[in-house]
C-alpha positions, 0 to 999 in steps of 0.5 A: 429511097434512092441509092444512086444518087445516096452514093453519087453525093456519097462520093461527092462528100467524100472529093470536096471533103477531101478539098475542104480538108486542105484548107483546113490544114491551111488553118491548123498550119498558122495556127499551130506557128503563131496561135492565131486564126486566120479569119481571111483564109477564104480571101486566099482562095478569092485571091487565088481563084482571080490570080488564075483566072487573069493569067489564063484568059489575059496572058492567054496562058496554059493552064498548067502554066497558069496555075504555076505562076499562080503559085508563085504568085501566091507564096510571095504574097503570103510572104509580103503580108506576113512580113508587112502586115502581120509582123508588126504585131508580133508580141501584141494581143492575138486579139488585135491580131486576128482583128487584123485578118477581118480587116485584110479579109474585108479589104481584099473582098472589095480589092478583088470586086473593084479589078475584076468586078461582083459578076461571076466570071466562068474558067476557059475549058480546061479538060477534054472530058468534064466528067467521068465515070468511076463504079458508074457514078458520075464525077466531074473531071476537076474533082477527081483531079482534085481528090488527086492534088489533096491526096499529094498536098496532105502526103505532102504535109506528112512528109515536111512536119517529118523528115524535113527542118523548117517543118521540125523548126515549125514544129519547135515552133508551135512547142513553145516559142520561146524554147524554139528560139533559145535553139536557134530557131526563127520564128519570124522565118517560121511565120512567114513560111507557114503564110507563104504555103497556106496561102499556096494550098489554098489558092489550089482550092480556090482554082477547083471551086473556081473551074467548078462553079466559077470567080466570084467573091463568093469564093470567100465563104468557103473559109466559113464553110471550114471553119467548122471542120477546122473547130471539130478536128481541133484547131491544131491537128491537121489530122483532124482538119482533114478529118474533118473535112471529110465529115463535114463534106458528108454531112453537106451531102447525106444533109441534101439527099435526106433534104430532096428526098423526104424534108424540103427545107432547101437549105440543110447542107447549108446549115448542118455541118454546124449543127454536128459541131454542136453535137460533137464540143459537146461531147469533145471540148476541144475538138477530135484531136484537140490539145487540152489546155488546161490554164490553173487560176 
């Protein structure tokens, strides 16, 4: 039993899991505001990563400037997307909006392939040291930076929902849209704000993954990888999204360890989160922190 490898994968699982948790919060943010699951979330990562890559390679901007411009672009991207495409669907059946997000995902993935090609392209070097040692374990510098960014985003979410005017308006809208509107909350503005924040947060995750693995259409599959974390934690729980992300990250890396040491199946790390999801839903159908919704007919 290789203990050092197990510790290394556990640390990697915690760091990657926090990143999954950040993306999962983006899912939950849109769902809490509009009761819609955004199946184009993975494409938000893809668009953000390609835009940042373009700023760094075509405009030759330093990373901090290109990253800042990317966040501004993604905020506007999320706002325009909600106002132009999704706002006209307010009041329509939820399945219509879900199908619209699926169509958006297909469209943006095809658009990115048409503009940037189908092959993965690496980011320019960002950090002077690619790896650092933490407690005797090797960790990629970008993952360590992403851990700090993830913690800042989570702390920002906590402050936003508890102390800010817009966060309280978003919580009120999530609780009951009609009541919130009667109290003077602009529900369409809350919807637009939730999509803008979701796009910005997803772009952060997309850039981190792109720096490590290069930018390609494979980035969009992170939306599917994170979905078990969303369901596992509870579709309407921010805390559950974070915890679900960490659980999925650990399950992936522990499954990789078990597979490499004993089973040698080759792809167990890809399916382990879904097995964990099924087992937890058998015990808690609404997820770990999801709200129970009982309808009497």
